[in-house]
N, C-alpha and C positions, 0 to 999 in steps of 0.2 A: 504493500500500500504506500509506503514511503517513497519508493522509486516512481510509482505512478504519479504521486503528488508532485515530485520534482519535474517529471516530464510535462505534466500539465502546466506547471508554472513557466517552464521554458517556452512551451507552445503559446501560452497567453502573451508572454513577453514578445515573442516573434510577431504575433498578430498586432500587438500594440505598435511595434516598430513600423510594420507595413502601413498601419493606419496613419501614423505620424507622417511618413513620407508621402502617403496619398494626399493627406490634407495640405502638406506643403506644395505638392505638385499642382493641386487644384488652385492654390493661391499664387502660383508661380506665373502670374500674368505679366505682360510686358510693362516695363517701366519707362518706355520711350515716350517723349512728349508728342502730343498731337501735332499734326502738320501746321506749319505757320506760313504766312504769305511771304514770298521773297521780297527783299529790299534791293533796289537797284541804285547804286551809287556811281555817279559819273566821275571817273578818275582820268587825269591826263597822264596815262601810263607811260608814254614815251619820255616825257620830262622826268617823271618819277624814277624810271629805270636808269636814266643817265645819272641821276643823283646817287642812287645805290651803287651804280658802276664806279663812280668816282670814289665812293667810300671804301669799296673793296680794294682799290689801288693803294690804299694807305695800310701798311702792314702793322696793325696794332696787335702784335703777337705777345702772348704770355708764355715765356719759357720757364722750364722747371727751375733753372738757375735764376733767381730773382735779381741778381746783379746784372743780368743781361736784359735790361729793360730799356726800350727805345722811347725816351721822353719826347723826342721830336715827333715821332709818329702819332702819339696821342694828342700833342698840341696841334698838329696839322689836322687831325680828325675833328677836334673841337672847332677849329676855324672853319672847316668844311660845313659842319652843322650850322654854324652862325650864318654862313653865306647862303646855305641851301634853304634855311627856314627863318627868314628875317622877321616875319610876323610873330612867330613863337618867341623869338628873342627880344621883341619889343613888349610882349604881353606877359610872358611868364618870367618869374624870377629864376635865375640860374646860380647855383652854388657849385664850386669845384671842391670836392672833399676827398679824404683818404688819409691813411696813416700807415707808414711814414710818407709814401708818395701820394700826392694829391692830383688824381686824374679821374676820379669818379664824378658823375654829374647828378645833381638833384635839381630837377625843374619843378616849380610849384605854380599851378594854375588856380588862382584863388576862386573859390565858389561864391555864389550869391548868398549862401547861408552858412556862415562860418561855424555855426553850432553843430552841424552835421559832421560825422566822422568822414575823413577823406578816403579816396580810392588811390591805390598805388598800382601803377603799371610798370613792369620791369623788363629789361633786356640788358645785354652786356656788350661792351665795346670790343673786348679782346677776342682774339681767335687763336686756335692752336697752330703750332708750326707745321710745316710740311715735313713728313718723315724723310730723312736723307735716303736717297736712292730711288725715291718714287717720283721725282720731278718729271721724268720723261713719260710717265704714265698719264699725265694731265693732258687732255685734249686742248685746253687753253691754260695759260699760266695761272698759277694759284692766286696771284695778286694782279692779274691782268684786268679784271672787271669787264672782260669782253662781253658784248651783247651779240650773240651769234646763234643761229638756228632756233630762235625763239626763246633762248635762255640767257640769263645773266650768270656769268661764270666767276668762280673764285671763292676764296676763304671769306666767310661771313655772309655769303649769299643765302645760306640756310641758318648758320649758327654763328652770330645771332644779330648781325647788322640788319638783316632782313626785318626783324621785329622792331628795331630802333626806328628804321626809316618808315615802316608801315604806320607806326604810331605817330610819328612826326608829320608825315604826309597828311594823315587824317586830321590831326589837330590844327595844322596850318590851314587846311580847308575850312574847318569849323570856325576858327577865329575870323577868317576873312568873311565868312557868312554872318558874322555878328553874334555867334553863339558864345554863351558863358555858362559853364556847368553850375548846377545848384550846389553840388558838393565840390569841395576842393579836389583837384586831380594832381597827383604827384607822379613824375617820371623818375625812376631810379635806374641809372645806367652805370653798372659797375665796370671796373677796370681790370679785374683779375678773377673773374668767375672760373676760368679754365684751370686755375690752380687753387680753387677753394674759396676765394673771395675774402680773405682775412684783412687785406688792406683797404678794400673798397666798400662793398655793401655792409660788411660787418661793422665798419666804422660809421657808415651812414645811420645804421640802426641805433648805434650807441648815441649818436648826435641827436636823433629824433627823440630818443628816450630821455636824454638829459634836458631837452627842451620841454618835456612834460607831455608829449603826445601819448594819450592813454588808449586810444582805440582807432583802428583802421577798419573801415567798412568791409573791404575785401582787397586782396592782392591777386594780380594775375601776372605770372611769369612764364617762361618757356617750358616746354616738355616735348611731347610727341606731336608730329604733324598729322594731318588727315591723310589716310592712305587705304586703298583697298588691300585686303589680305594682311593687314597690319598685325592682326591677332590670330593665333592658330584656331582653326575651325570656323572662322568668319571670313568668307571671301568678299563680303560687301565692304563698302567704304566705311571707315571707322574713325570716330573722333573721340580720343581718350582725354579726359580731364583729370589731371593729377590732383588727388585730394590729400596725398601724403608722399613723403619721399624717405628713402632709406638714409641712415646715418653714414658717416664717412670716417675712416680710420686707416692710416698707413703706419705700419710698424717696421722699423729697421731691425734686422737680425744681424748681429756682428760677432765675429770670432777674432780674438786677439791672442796670438801665441808666437813662439819663435818661428822664424823662417829658416832659410838655409839652402843647402845644395840638394837638388833633386836626386842625386845619387845616394843620399842617405836619408830617405824619408822616414817620418815617424809612423806609428801604426795608424794614427788618425790625423790626417792633414786638416788644415783649417777649412779648405774647400769641401773636403769629405764630411766634416762635422756639420757644416752649413747645409750641404746637400741632404743629409739625413733629417735635419730639422725641417727643411722644406717638404721633404717627402712625407714626414709625419703629418704636417698640416694638410697636405693634399689628400692623404689617405684617411683623414678624420675630419670630414666637413662638419660645419655647425649643424645642430639638430634642425629637422624640418618641422614647420608648423604653419597653421592657417591663421592669419591675422584678420582683424576686423576689416581692414582695407580690402583684402581679397574677398571676404564675405560680401562686402558692399558691391564690389565689382561684379561678382557672379549673381548678385540679386538683379543687377541691371543687364548683364550680358547673358546670363544663363538661359532666359527664355528665348533668346535669339540663336542659341546653339542647337546642334542636332537633338531631336526629340528622344532618341534612344538613350541619351545620357541625362535626361531631365532629372531623374531621381538623384543622381550623383550631384548635379549642380544645385538642386534644391537642398540636399543634405549640407552642402557647403554654405549656401546662402543663409540658411536658417539654423546653422549648427551652433553647438555649445563649446566654447573654448576649453571647458573642463573635461570634455569627453570626446575622444577621437573615435569616430565610427569606422566600420569597414569601408563604407563608401568614401569617407574622407581620406582614408589611407590610399584607396584606389585613385582618388583625385590627385594626391601628392605624387604618386608614381607617374601619372600622366603628365603632370606639370614638369617633372624632371626630364622629359623627353625633348624639351625645347629650351634653348638658352634664355629666351625672354621670360617664359613662365617659370623656368627653374629658379631664376633669380628672385622670383616673387615669394618663394616659400622657405627661404633660409638666408642667413647671412653668408655672403659669398667670400671666397678666398681667392685672390689672384696675385701670383708672384709677378711683379712688373719690372723689377730692376735687379741686376746682380753685378758685382764688381769685385775682382780679385786677380792678382797676378800681373806681372809686367814682362816676364820672359819665360821661355819654355823650360829652362833648366833651373829655375829659381823657385823655391817654395815661398809663397807670399806670407808675410807676417800677419796679415789680416784678410778677412773675407766678409763682404757685406751683401745683404739682399734686402729689398724692400717688398713687403707684402701688403697689398691694399685690400681692405675689407669694406663691404657695403652692408651696413648694419640694419637688420630687419627690426621692425617694431617689437619691443620686448627685450631686445639685446641693448647693451650700452657700451660705451667706450671701455669702462672699467670691467664689465663682465666679459667682453670679448678679449681684452688683454689677459685677463686671468685664464680664460680658456686656452689661449695660445701658449701661455707659460706651462699650463698643465699638460697639454698635448706634446710639446717639445721636451719638457722634463729633462733639461740639460743645463746645468749651471754655467757651462762654458759659453752658452749662447746669450749674449746681451740683447735685451729687447727694449726698444726705445720708440716712443711715439714721435714721429717727425712731421706730422701733418697738421693742417688746419682742421683737426678732428671735430666732429659734432655728432651728437646723438640723433637717433631717428626723430622725425618731426611728429607732431600731433596729427590727428586725422581731422580734416575739415568736413563739414556737413555736405552730403551729396543729395540732400532732400530739401534744402533751404532755398530761399529766394535768390541768393547770390549764384548758386550752382545753376539754377533754372534760367537765370538771366544770361549766363554764358552759353548754355545750351540753346536758348532761343536765338541768340546772336549767331551762333554757328549755323543753325538751320536757315535763318534769314539770308545768310551769306552764301552758304555752300549747298543748300537744298535740303529736302527732307528724306531723300533716299540714302540714308546713312544711319549707323548705330552710334549713339553717344553713351559713354559709360565712364564712371569714375575708375581710377586705377592707381596703383602705387608706382611712383617714379623710381626705377631701380638705379638710375644714375644720380644726378644731383643738379641743383640750380641755386642761384644766389638767394632765392626765396627762403631757403632754409634758415638764414640768419634772422629774418623776420619771424618765421614760424617758431623760433626758439624763445620768443618773448610773449608776455601777456597781451601786448598791444595788437597782435595779429593772430587771431584764432580762425580766420576764414581765408586760407591761402590756397590758391588754385594755380595749376600749371598746364599750359596748352600753347603749342606753337601754331599760330593761325595761318597755316599755309597748306594747300593741297599738293601732295606729290603723286607721281604717277603709279608707283607701286611700293610695296613694303621694302623692296630691295634698295630703294633710294635712301633708306636709313643709313646704309653703309657710307654714304657721302658725307655724313656728319663725321668730322675728324678723319675722313678718308680722302681718296683722290676724286677729282672731277666734281667737286661741290658745285652745285648750280641750282637755279630756281627758274621755273617758267615765268616769262615776263607777264603773261596774262594772269598767272596765279599770284604774283606779287601785287597785281591790281586788286585781286580779291582779298588779299591780306589787308590792304589799305581800307577796302570797303568794310571789312570786319570791324576794325577799330572805329571807323566813322559811325557805323551802326551801334557799336557798343556804347559810344558816348551818348547817343540818343536814348538808348535803353537805360542808362544809368539814371536818367531823370525819373524813371518809374520805381527806383529802388527806395 
């Protein structure tokens, strides 16, 4: 009788589980906004394209070695902005900030109602260098700014001068039309986003905090573009709005010991010890987990994915963090199959730099490696560093934080009026035949410095440009970075429409 009672309990529990998933599945209706009417914005795209082209010709590069900083390039770029957008520079206040180098820009467009919390629109001036040896792979020079074949070519055409100029083109147009926002609008244009932003936006955030700014209505910074096939399982055009981003940490692993002649090597060389430490880290990845950001994403995206997996996506969307189900374990295994989704379910480990040795027959006295970690919500700089020490478990390996490290951001609301305003603007500009969803940004942006403060609890990330395919994402930091001229026009239209929509917030 006791065995029968146990079997009955298990069976009832199984039926309850099925019922729970069935209820979730029934409630798993689409979260997509109803169709909205398109907004047509007339843009002088030829003139705008020439201005962006000229901006690309100025190599505002962020090198890893911060001593290799081209002050003249940034000064030239500031002058170009002044010449390109004279109405903005007559109307908005401009401050040049940064610490220790002052090359970041803060523009303030005073609103009609100063009692309202301001809006912050963000982009960054700096670009990544061209990887040595890839120069010949570019169809047009990386800093040529060529307008050819319907594209604007070069560094910054996507990441991220595109957004600076789209915003400024739109604002210049609006000011000329006599428009003044009800809320104050701030433009924050960092100088060193590509190396973490410690000199630029982090300093601007500190300045605004010292001035007593208590609340920002919402922030919009860069992230993913619109692209078909951007997300696994969805061939449709997709617009992902980042509601959170992972944290950032780079640790230097260093071995110091005696060098000497390679003819008399020790049992464990410095390079060998370092190699073992790296191997341990790669063989012991951080634990996998489903965060609230991923649950939010699959609440929006799940109903648009294949129906045969509906129960699994429902289990994730409505899941309980304290209990990992079989379906959630299956979901994690599926996420691990794709580099994009793999990064969404754990803190990643990437060995990015290694240095040791100067001659083939000399044992180097030291060996160093840099390992970059993108921290998932729930992990911290401290907990990740402790995990690394535990995994390596070798006192000979010195471990040092060498980065502009920052913990994972808070999660912004994906159901509030601010998110919906961005989605509405996307649909008005790019059409209704697309899927819009929140997601976790697995890279990083300057917005993280605002998100780390109480003043900014509604931080969103979206690059307002349509690219032709998901493969175009490789152009970010890769070769042949380019943007379609016509799509740059729609980027301008996005910000023009966004400024109108802000009046409804």
